[in-house]
C-alpha positions in Angstrom: 111.0 100.2 36.4 112.0 99.3 40.0 108.5 98.2 40.9 108.2 96.1 37.8 111.6 94.4 38.3 111.0 93.7 42.0 107.6 92.2 41.4 108.9 90.1 38.5 111.7 88.8 40.8 109.2 88.0 43.6 107.1 86.1 41.2 110.2 84.1 39.8 111.3 83.3 43.3 107.9 82.4 44.6 107.9 85.1 47.3 104.5 86.1 48.6 103.7 89.8 48.2 100.9 92.3 47.6 100.8 93.3 44.0 101.3 97.1 43.5 99.6 98.6 40.5 101.6 101.4 38.9 101.5 103.7 35.9 103.8 102.5 33.2 105.7 105.7 32.5 107.2 104.5 29.2 104.7 106.4 27.2 105.8 109.6 28.8 109.5 108.8 28.4 108.8 108.2 24.7 106.9 111.4 24.4 109.9 113.3 25.8 112.9 111.4 24.4 111.9 109.2 21.4 114.3 109.8 18.5 112.8 111.9 15.7 109.4 112.1 17.4 109.9 113.2 21.0 109.9 116.7 22.5 113.7 116.7 22.8 114.2 115.7 19.2 111.6 118.2 17.9 113.3 121.0 20.0 116.7 120.0 18.8 115.5 120.1 15.2 114.0 123.5 15.7 117.3 124.8 17.2 119.3 123.5 14.1 116.9 125.0 11.6 118.0 127.9 9.4 116.1 131.1 9.6 113.8 132.8 12.2 113.0 130.1 14.7 111.5 131.1 17.9 109.5 129.6 20.7 106.2 130.2 18.9 107.5 128.2 15.9 108.6 125.5 18.3 105.2 125.1 19.9 103.7 124.9 16.4 106.1 122.1 15.5 105.3 120.3 18.8 101.6 120.6 18.1 102.0 119.3 14.6 104.0 116.3 15.6 102.2 115.4 18.9 98.6 116.4 18.1 97.4 112.8 18.4 99.4 111.9 21.5 97.1 111.2 24.4 99.4 112.8 27.0 100.2 116.0 25.1 98.0 119.0 24.7 98.1 122.8 24.0 95.7 125.7 23.6 96.0 125.5 19.9 94.9 121.8 19.9 92.2 122.4 22.6 91.0 126.0 22.1 88.5 125.8 24.9 91.1 124.9 27.5 91.4 128.2 29.3 94.1 126.9 31.7 96.7 127.0 28.9 98.0 130.2 27.3 97.6 130.4 23.5 100.9 129.8 21.7 102.8 129.7 25.0 101.9 126.7 27.1 101.6 123.0 26.6 100.6 120.2 29.0 101.9 116.8 29.6 99.8 114.4 31.5 102.3 112.6 33.7 101.7 109.7 36.0 101.2 112.1 38.9 98.9 114.4 37.0 98.9 117.3 34.5 102.0 119.5 34.3 101.9 122.7 32.3 105.1 123.9 30.7 105.7 127.4 29.3 107.5 127.3 25.9 109.1 130.7 26.6 112.9 130.4 26.5 113.0 126.8 25.2 115.0 127.6 22.0 117.5 129.9 23.7 118.1 127.5 26.7 118.4 124.5 24.5 121.0 126.1 22.2 123.3 126.4 25.3 125.5 129.1 23.7 127.0 130.0 27.0 129.0 126.8 26.8 130.7 127.9 23.6 131.4 131.3 25.0 133.0 129.7 28.1 135.4 127.6 25.9 136.4 130.8 24.0 137.0 132.6 27.3 139.1 129.9 28.7 141.2 129.5 25.5 142.0 133.3 25.7 143.3 132.9 29.3 146.8 134.3 30.0 147.5 131.1 31.8 149.1 128.9 29.1 148.0 125.6 30.6 144.4 126.7 30.9 144.4 128.0 27.4 145.8 124.8 25.9 143.1 122.8 27.6 140.5 124.5 25.4 141.8 124.4 21.8 138.2 124.4 20.4 137.9 127.9 21.9 140.3 129.1 19.2 137.6 128.7 16.5 135.7 131.8 15.5 132.0 131.6 16.3 131.2 131.8 12.6 133.8 129.3 11.6 132.7 126.5 13.9 132.4 123.4 11.8 130.5 121.2 14.2 127.3 122.2 15.9 127.5 121.8 19.6 125.1 119.4 21.3 122.0 121.0 22.7 121.2 121.1 26.4 118.3 118.7 25.9 120.6 116.1 24.2 123.3 116.5 26.8 120.7 116.0 29.5 119.3 112.9 27.8 122.7 111.4 27.4 123.6 112.1 31.1 120.4 110.3 32.2 121.3 107.3 30.0 124.8 107.2 31.3 
């Protein structure tokens, strides 16, 4: 984005420069964060699903949704790719090359349940001021009416901010 903006500004202002070719990373950003279609959205949807959802189910959902994306692959989609572990790894072809990710722990990490536990712990503090700062900690874990934001969504929002 910086290279693009700077080169456009040089061109507008008539400044002489040597053009720098760069990989437009928008396709990778969309792969990761596009609403309803990106990796974060698919992971969030899996975390909110009812029933037995695990990392293997998640990689299946990623494969189903991203099978035709030029920058995403997995062993299920490319069975001859021995570099990837079956039902465990996926690859994103970034601007800097291929990066392999292990799906292990994605669901648990994305649910970020420690945060809810932390609020309950602070609410139960014997320090009255500290306890009052965390009223949502009073809710029983089974009675929580609003689902907490996932780690992926919180990360995405912090980047945007």
